[in-house]
C-alpha positions in Angstrom: -46.3 -21.3 -30.2 -48.0 -22.0 -33.5 -51.3 -20.3 -32.4 -49.7 -17.0 -31.3 -47.2 -17.2 -34.2 -50.4 -16.9 -36.3 -51.5 -13.8 -34.5 -48.3 -12.1 -34.3 -46.5 -11.2 -37.3 -42.5 -11.8 -37.3 -40.7 -8.8 -38.3 -38.5 -8.8 -41.1 -35.5 -7.2 -39.5 -34.1 -3.9 -38.3 -30.7 -2.6 -39.8 -28.5 0.0 -38.4 -27.8 2.8 -41.1 -24.2 3.5 -40.9 -24.5 6.5 -43.0 -26.4 8.1 -40.3 -23.6 7.8 -37.8 -20.7 8.3 -40.0 -19.6 11.4 -38.3 -19.5 9.5 -34.9 -17.8 6.7 -36.4 -15.3 9.1 -37.8 -15.0 11.0 -34.5 -14.1 7.6 -32.5 -11.9 6.6 -35.1 -9.8 9.8 -35.0 -9.8 9.8 -31.0 -8.8 6.2 -31.1 -5.9 6.9 -33.2 -4.7 10.0 -31.6 -5.3 8.5 -28.2 -3.4 5.3 -29.1 -0.3 7.3 -30.5 -0.4 9.2 -27.3 -0.3 5.9 -25.3 2.4 4.5 -27.3 4.4 7.9 -26.2 3.5 7.1 -22.7 4.8 3.6 -22.8 8.2 5.1 -23.8 8.2 8.2 -21.6 6.7 6.8 -18.3 6.6 3.0 -19.0 6.0 2.3 -15.1 2.9 4.4 -14.7 1.7 3.8 -18.1 1.5 -0.1 -17.8 -0.6 0.1 -14.7 -3.1 2.6 -16.3 -3.3 0.4 -19.4 -4.0 -2.7 -17.3 -6.6 -0.7 -15.2 -8.4 0.4 -18.8 -7.9 -3.1 -20.1 -9.6 -4.8 -17.3 -12.5 -2.5 -17.2 -13.6 -3.1 -20.8 -12.6 -6.9 -20.7 -14.9 -7.3 -17.9 -17.7 -5.6 -19.8 -17.3 -7.6 -22.9 -16.6 -10.9 -21.0 -20.1 -10.1 -19.1 -21.9 -9.9 -22.3 -20.3 -13.1 -23.5 -21.4 -14.8 -20.4 -24.9 -13.6 -20.8 -24.9 -15.1 -24.4 -24.0 -18.3 -23.5 -26.5 -18.4 -20.3 -29.4 -17.3 -22.9 -28.4 -20.5 -25.1 -27.8 -22.8 -22.3 -31.3 -22.0 -20.5 -33.1 -21.9 -23.6 -34.2 -18.2 -22.5 -37.1 -16.3 -24.5 -36.7 -12.9 -23.1 -33.4 -12.1 -24.2 -33.9 -13.1 -27.9 -34.4 -9.3 -29.0 -31.7 -7.9 -27.1 -29.2 -11.1 -27.9 -27.7 -9.4 -31.1 -26.3 -6.4 -29.1 -24.9 -9.1 -26.4 -23.3 -10.9 -29.5 -21.7 -7.6 -31.0 -20.2 -6.7 -27.8 -18.6 -9.9 -26.9 -17.2 -9.9 -30.4 -15.2 -7.1 -29.4 -13.2 -9.5 -27.2 -11.0 -10.1 -30.4 -10.3 -6.4 -30.5 -9.1 -6.8 -26.6 -6.9 -9.7 -27.5 -4.9 -7.2 -29.6 -4.9 -4.7 -26.8 -3.3 -7.3 -24.4 -0.2 -6.9 -26.1 1.1 -4.0 -24.4 0.4 -5.7 -21.0 3.0 -8.2 -22.3 5.4 -5.8 -23.7 5.2 -4.0 -20.3 5.1 -7.0 -17.9 8.5 -6.3 -16.2 6.6 -3.1 -14.8 3.7 -4.9 -13.5 4.7 -8.3 -12.3 7.6 -8.3 -9.9 7.3 -12.0 -9.7 9.1 -12.1 -13.3 12.1 -10.2 -12.3 13.1 -12.2 -9.1 15.4 -15.2 -9.8 14.9 -18.4 -8.2 16.2 -19.0 -5.0 15.9 -15.5 -3.8 12.3 -15.7 -2.1 10.9 -18.9 -0.6 7.3 -18.0 -0.9 7.7 -17.1 -4.5 9.7 -20.3 -5.1 6.8 -22.0 -3.8 4.8 -20.7 -6.3 7.2 -21.1 -9.4 5.3 -24.0 -11.0 2.4 -21.6 -11.8 4.3 -18.2 -11.8 6.3 -18.7 -14.7 6.3 -16.1 -17.9 6.1 -19.1 -20.5 3.4 -20.5 -18.6 1.5 -17.3 -18.2 1.8 -16.6 -21.8 0.5 -20.0 -22.9 -2.4 -19.4 -20.3 -3.0 -15.8 -21.8 -3.2 -17.5 -25.3 -5.7 -20.2 -24.4 -7.9 -17.7 -22.3 -8.2 -15.2 -25.0 -8.2 -17.7 -27.7 -11.2 -19.4 -26.1 -13.2 -16.1 -25.7 -12.5 -15.2 -29.2 -13.5 -18.5 -30.8 -16.6 -19.1 -28.8 -17.8 -15.4 -29.1 -17.3 -15.6 -33.0 -18.8 -18.8 -33.5 -22.1 -18.0 -31.6 -22.4 -14.8 -33.4 -21.7 -16.5 -36.6 -24.1 -19.3 -36.3 -26.8 -16.5 -34.9 -26.4 -14.5 -38.2 -26.6 -17.5 -40.3 -29.9 -18.4 -38.9 -31.2 -15.0 -39.9 -30.7 -16.1 -43.5 -32.8 -19.5 -43.6 -34.3 -19.9 -40.2 -32.7 -23.3 -39.7 -33.5 -24.5 -36.2 -30.3 -26.6 -36.4 -28.3 -23.4 -35.7 -30.2 -23.2 -32.2 -29.1 -26.8 -31.2 -25.7 -26.0 -32.3 -25.3 -22.5 -30.3 -26.8 -24.4 -27.3 -24.1 -27.0 -27.6 -21.3 -24.4 -27.9 -22.9 -22.5 -24.8 -23.0 -25.8 -22.8 -19.2 -26.3 -23.6 -18.5 -22.7 -22.8 -20.2 -22.4 -19.4 -17.1 -24.3 -17.6 -14.6 -22.9 -19.7 -15.8 -19.4 -19.1 -15.4 -20.0 -15.3 -12.0 -21.3 -15.5 -10.7 -18.7 -18.1 -12.4 -15.7 -16.3 -11.0 -16.9 -12.9 -7.5 -17.7 -14.0 -7.3 -14.7 -16.0 -8.3 -12.6 -13.2 -5.6 -14.4 -11.1 -3.0 -14.0 -13.7 -3.7 -10.5 -14.8 -4.8 -8.8 -11.6 -4.1 -10.8 -8.5 -0.5 -11.6 -9.3 0.4 -7.8 -9.3 1.0 -8.8 -5.5 2.1 -12.4 -5.7 2.4 -12.4 -1.9 -1.6 -12.0 -1.7 -4.2 -14.7 -2.7 -7.8 -15.3 -2.4 -9.9 -18.2 -3.7 -12.9 -15.9 -4.0 -11.4 -13.4 -6.3 -12.4 -15.1 -9.5 -16.0 -15.0 -8.4 -15.7 -11.4 -7.4 -14.5 -10.5 -10.7 -17.3 -12.3 -12.3 -20.0 -10.9 -10.2 -18.8 -7.3 -11.2 -18.5 -8.4 -15.0 -22.0 -9.6 -14.9 -23.7 -6.7 -13.2 -21.8 -4.2 -15.3 -22.3 -5.8 -18.6 -26.3 -6.2 -17.9 -26.1 -2.3 -17.1 -24.0 -1.6 -20.3 -26.7 -3.7 -22.3 -29.2 -1.2 -21.0 -27.4 1.7 -22.1 -26.7 0.3 -25.6 -30.4 -0.7 -26.1 -31.8 2.8 -25.0 -29.2 4.6 -27.1 -30.6 2.6 -30.1 -34.2 3.1 -29.3 -33.4 6.8 -29.0 -32.0 6.7 -32.4 -35.2 5.2 -33.7 -34.5 1.5 -33.5 -36.0 -1.3 -31.7 -39.1 0.6 -31.0 -41.5 -2.2 -31.3 -39.4 -5.0 -30.5 -37.8 -4.0 -27.0 -40.5 -3.3 -24.7 -40.9 -2.1 -20.8 -41.1 -5.8 -19.9 -37.7 -6.4 -21.2 -36.4 -3.6 -19.3 -38.1 -4.7 -16.3 -36.2 -7.9 -16.5 -32.9 -6.4 -17.2 -33.4 -4.0 -14.1 -34.1 -7.4 -12.1 -30.7 -8.8 -13.1 -28.9 -5.4 -12.4 -30.4 -5.7 -9.2 -29.6 -9.3 -8.5 -26.0 -8.8 -9.5 -25.7 -5.9 -7.3 -26.7 -8.1 -4.3 -24.3 -11.1 -5.5 -21.2 -8.7 -6.0 -21.9 -7.2 -2.4 -22.3 -10.8 -1.1 -19.1 -12.1 -2.5 -17.4 -8.6 -1.8 -18.2 -8.8 1.9 -17.7 -12.6 2.2 -14.1 -12.0 0.9 -13.5 -9.0 3.1 -14.8 -10.7 6.1 -13.0 -13.8 6.0 -9.7 -12.4 5.2 -9.9 -9.8 7.8 -11.2 -12.2 10.4 -8.5 -14.5 9.9 -5.9 -11.9 9.9 -3.1 -13.5 8.2 -0.6 -11.0 7.0 -0.4 -12.5 3.5 -4.0 -12.1 2.9 -4.7 -8.6 4.6 -2.3 -6.7 3.1 -4.5 -6.1 0.0 -7.1 -4.5 2.0 -4.7 -2.7 4.5 -3.4 -0.7 1.5 -6.9 0.1 0.2 -8.3 1.0 3.8 -5.6 3.5 4.3 -4.9 7.1 3.2 -6.9 8.4 0.3 -7.5 5.0 -1.0 -10.0 4.5 1.9 -12.4 7.5 0.6 -12.5 5.5 -2.9 -13.3 2.0 -1.1 -16.0 3.6 0.8 -17.5 5.2 -2.3 -17.5 1.9 -4.1 -19.0 0.0 -1.3 -22.1 2.8 -1.0 -22.0 3.6 -4.6 -21.8 -0.1 -6.0 -24.4 -1.8 -3.7 -26.4 0.6 -1.1 -27.4 3.0 -3.5 -28.2 1.0 -6.6 -29.9 -1.5 -4.1 -32.4 0.6 -2.9 -33.1 2.5 -6.1 -33.8 -0.9 -8.2 -35.9 -2.2 -5.5 -38.6 0.1 -7.1 -40.6 -1.5 -9.9 -41.1 2.0 -11.4 -37.3 2.4 -12.0 -37.0 -0.8 -13.8 -40.1 -0.1 -16.0 -38.8 3.5 -16.8 -35.8 3.5 -19.5 -34.4 6.7 -18.8 -34.3 6.5 -15.3 -32.8 2.8 -15.4 -30.3 4.3 -17.5 -29.1 6.6 -14.9 -28.7 3.6 -12.7 -26.8 1.6 -15.2 -24.6 4.3 -16.2 -23.5 4.5 -12.5 -23.0 0.9 -12.2 -20.8 1.0 -15.1 -18.7 3.8 -13.5 -18.6 2.1 -10.3 -17.2 -1.0 -12.2 -14.5 1.3 -13.5 -13.8 2.3 -10.3 -13.5 -1.2 -9.1 -10.8 -2.0 -11.6 -9.0 1.2 -10.6 -9.1 0.0 -6.8 -7.7 -3.4 -8.1 -4.9 -2.4 -10.1 -3.7 1.1 -9.1 -2.9 0.5 -5.2 -0.4 -1.9 -6.4 1.5 1.1 -8.0 0.6 4.0 -5.6 0.2 2.1 -2.2 0.6 5.5 -0.2 -2.5 7.0 -1.7 -4.3 8.0 -4.8 -2.2 9.4 -7.4 -4.3 10.2 -10.6 -2.3 10.3 -13.6 -3.1 11.6 -17.4 -2.1 8.3 -18.6 -5.2 6.7 -16.6 -7.7 8.9 -18.7 -5.7 8.4 -21.9 -5.8 4.6 -21.7 -9.6 4.6 -21.1 -10.2 6.9 -24.0 -7.8 5.0 -26.3 -9.4 1.4 -25.6 -13.1 2.8 -25.2 -12.8 4.7 -28.5 -11.2 1.8 -30.3 -14.0 -0.5 -29.2 -16.7 1.9 -29.9 -15.4 2.5 -33.5 -15.0 -1.3 -34.1 -18.7 -1.7 -32.6 -20.2 0.8 -35.1 -18.5 -1.0 -37.9 -20.2 -4.4 -36.8 -23.8 -3.4 -36.1 -24.6 -2.7 -39.7 -23.6 -5.8 -40.9 -26.6 -7.6 -39.5 -30.3 -7.1 -38.2 -30.4 -5.4 -34.7 -32.2 -8.6 -33.5 -32.2 -12.2 -34.6 -35.1 -12.3 -37.1 -35.4 -16.0 -37.5 -34.9 -17.4 -33.8 -37.7 -19.9 -33.1 -38.2 -18.0 -29.8 -38.6 -14.7 -31.2 -42.5 -14.5 -31.0 -42.4 -15.4 -27.4 -39.6 -12.6 -26.7 -42.0 -10.1 -28.5 -44.9 -10.8 -26.5 -43.2 -11.0 -23.3 -45.0 -10.5 -19.9 -43.4 -10.9 -16.5 
């Protein structure tokens, strides 16, 4: 490492000029404000539909941000070199989990429209009484606070240590970040899994799947890596990270996209096959609703669009080493993640077929614009990549 450090100069950092994008920041802030006001109106005018629309949008953006947090802790836990130059953007996106915690409040306020088990008193349904120890609102609230609190504390702590290392290069921060990441790995698995159980699977309290948490994780990891490709390319298009992020980094990001494209399909098929083969009514009802009427067309689009298409394309080395082509695939995968969350949430409301609502779009715009606005406020505060990470030189000279 010392010999390579003598031949490769360490960059002094690269900073996002907020004044260049003041117009975009103002636009996102204005759109977010208007959309949030309209969503508040929707919560009053049509609370039943709006509650599902908001949960769908929340789940989509939460999986993206939680996925970026996952890649951050994996980076530190494995002492990875290639991710150093892109890690700061993973940290910035993961920091948005604090904003999403605030945007979870409408779900709590509209909980009676979402979760039928909250309105059924004890003694009226034996199957629900059997699950009362877990399906209890007070316990539900405590779990939500623990899950979201963990994501906020861990993501903010890792970002703070990383930024402080930029100032003095103290290698002790690398050790601290690794320790936080080791502790975060099991906590991440538990919080994401049981968060998926609480917020998504309990929409139909009769249905259950022990693979559901892993399925949500697979989608979050693959789509967040795709989001990272889009963000890094956007920064490069704006003139940043030109000599920092190379085609080698794109190649690895493309390989991870391919890996989780396959893993998502494996878990999805495994869950579907085992439930369908067992043919237990409490389990099959989830897929019956999504395999009938107009939901079937969207389910087939998800299967083909999330696996078969990206899998065939990402096998090509030339695609993974061409940023703009890889961005097209990445954008499509992010869109498929949105469709996946839509198919998980909305059939619980419209079981007879697809019913697109204006509140679906407004919820996406409100949460997306809010996160975009906060992200643009976060990025200028630090260098676009960790400037004094001990593994920076290796990351800059990456060959794979």
